[in-house]
Structure formats: C-alpha cells, structure tokens
C-alpha positions as CSV (number, residue, x, y, z in Angstrom):
1,M,263.7,54.0,59.0
2,N,260.5,52.0,58.8
3,F,256.9,53.3,59.0
4,D,256.5,52.6,62.7
5,E,259.7,54.3,63.6
6,Y,258.6,57.3,61.5
7,Q,255.2,57.4,63.2
8,K,256.8,57.3,66.6
9,K,259.3,60.0,65.8
10,A,256.7,62.2,64.1
11,A,254.5,62.2,67.2
12,K,257.0,64.5,68.9
13,Y,255.8,67.3,66.7
14,D,252.1,67.0,67.4
15,L,251.1,69.7,69.9
16,A,247.6,68.1,70.5
17,K,246.9,65.1,72.6
18,A,246.1,62.0,70.5
19,T,242.5,60.8,71.0
20,T,239.9,58.7,69.1
21,D,237.3,61.3,69.7
22,L,236.4,62.4,66.2
23,K,235.1,65.7,67.6
24,N,238.4,66.6,69.2
25,V,239.9,69.7,67.7
26,G,243.4,68.0,67.5
27,F,241.9,65.2,65.4
28,I,239.9,67.4,63.1
29,E,243.0,69.6,62.7
30,K,244.9,66.6,61.4
31,V,242.3,65.7,58.9
32,L,242.1,69.2,57.6
33,G,245.9,69.4,57.5
34,L,246.0,66.2,55.4
35,V,243.6,67.7,52.9
36,G,245.5,70.9,52.8
37,E,248.9,69.3,52.3
38,A,247.5,67.0,49.6
39,G,246.2,70.2,47.9
40,E,249.6,71.8,48.1
41,T,251.2,68.8,46.6
42,A,248.7,68.8,43.7
43,D,249.2,72.5,43.2
44,K,252.9,72.1,42.8
45,I,252.4,69.4,40.3
46,K,249.8,71.6,38.5
47,K,252.3,74.4,38.2
48,I,254.9,72.1,36.8
49,L,252.4,70.9,34.1
50,R,251.2,74.4,33.4
51,D,254.4,76.4,33.5
52,K,257.1,73.8,32.7
53,D,255.4,71.6,30.2
54,G,255.5,68.7,32.8
55,L,259.3,68.7,33.1
56,V,260.4,68.3,36.7
57,S,263.5,70.1,37.8
58,D,265.6,69.1,40.8
59,E,264.1,72.1,42.6
60,D,260.5,71.0,41.7
61,K,261.3,67.4,42.9
62,D,262.6,68.8,46.2
63,L,259.5,71.0,46.7
64,V,257.1,68.1,45.9
65,T,259.0,65.8,48.2
66,K,258.7,68.2,51.1
67,E,254.9,68.4,50.5
68,L,254.7,64.6,50.4
69,G,256.6,64.5,53.7
70,D,254.0,66.9,55.2
71,T,251.2,64.7,53.9
72,L,252.9,61.6,55.4
73,W,253.1,63.4,58.8
74,Y,249.4,64.0,58.8
75,I,248.7,60.4,57.7
76,A,250.9,59.1,60.5
77,A,249.2,61.3,63.1
78,I,245.6,60.4,62.0
79,S,246.6,56.7,62.1
80,R,248.1,57.2,65.6
81,Y,244.9,58.9,66.8
82,L,243.0,55.9,65.6
83,N,245.5,53.6,67.4
84,V,246.6,52.0,64.1
85,S,250.3,51.7,63.3
86,L,251.5,53.2,60.0
87,S,252.8,49.9,59.0
88,E,249.3,48.4,59.3
89,V,248.0,51.2,57.0
90,A,250.7,50.4,54.4
91,E,250.3,46.6,54.6
92,G,246.6,46.9,54.4
93,N,246.8,49.1,51.4
94,I,249.1,46.6,49.6
95,E,246.9,43.7,50.4
96,K,243.9,45.6,49.0
97,L,245.8,46.5,45.8
98,E,247.1,43.0,45.4
99,S,243.6,41.6,45.7
100,R,242.3,44.1,43.0
101,Y,245.3,43.3,40.8
102,Q,244.7,39.5,41.1
103,R,241.0,40.0,40.2
104,N,241.9,42.4,37.4
105,Q,240.0,45.2,39.2
106,I,242.8,47.9,39.4
107,H,240.8,50.1,37.0
108,G,237.4,51.3,37.8
109,E,235.7,53.0,40.7
110,G,234.5,52.2,44.2
111,D,236.0,50.7,47.4
112,K,234.4,47.3,46.7
113,R,236.4,46.5,43.6
C-alpha cells in the first residue's frame, strides 16, 4: 500500500468532516490526537529504556509499531484536512532532508537549515 492509498482508506475511520477551518473541532481534535499518540510512542520507548535497559522485545516492537500506526493515522488526517496528499508530505520531507544533507546541514537547529 502506498501513502495515498493509506490516506484514502484511513479517512473511513474519521468521524468528523474534513475542513480547512483551523477552528473546527474535528481539525483541532486531530492535532491534539497526533500529539497524544506521539507522546504514547515516546512513553513506550522511555519504559523500554528505563525498565529493560533499552532491549526491545518482540512484544515491545509490536506495541511501539501500533502507536506509530496511530500517529500515522493522525498525520494522514491532518494532511487530508489541509488538502495535501500524504505522498506530498513524504516527498517534501525527503526533499528537505536531501537538501540539508547536500549542504551538510543535517545537524543543528531550525527550519531554515
């Protein structure tokens, strides 16, 4: 499955109407959901580091993978609300990273690297 197929299939599970109105409750809920799922992913990793000396079991891998899937769902939804395909998001990110890489700017801070 490619990114755009995923985005289209994932839309089925969005109970709110997609809109570019940033004050829309559905849009805000997606942004907050993304932050929440990213936090859950980080929490799972933290517990692996804290409790298991950083050693990832098959169960841990499965749990983190599920959280990453939830994070992906919210990214796909937010992109759809903004009328941007998930493949555009992915391609744009690779282009940005490649530009930074070519300019030896992978390290550091800021969007304008």
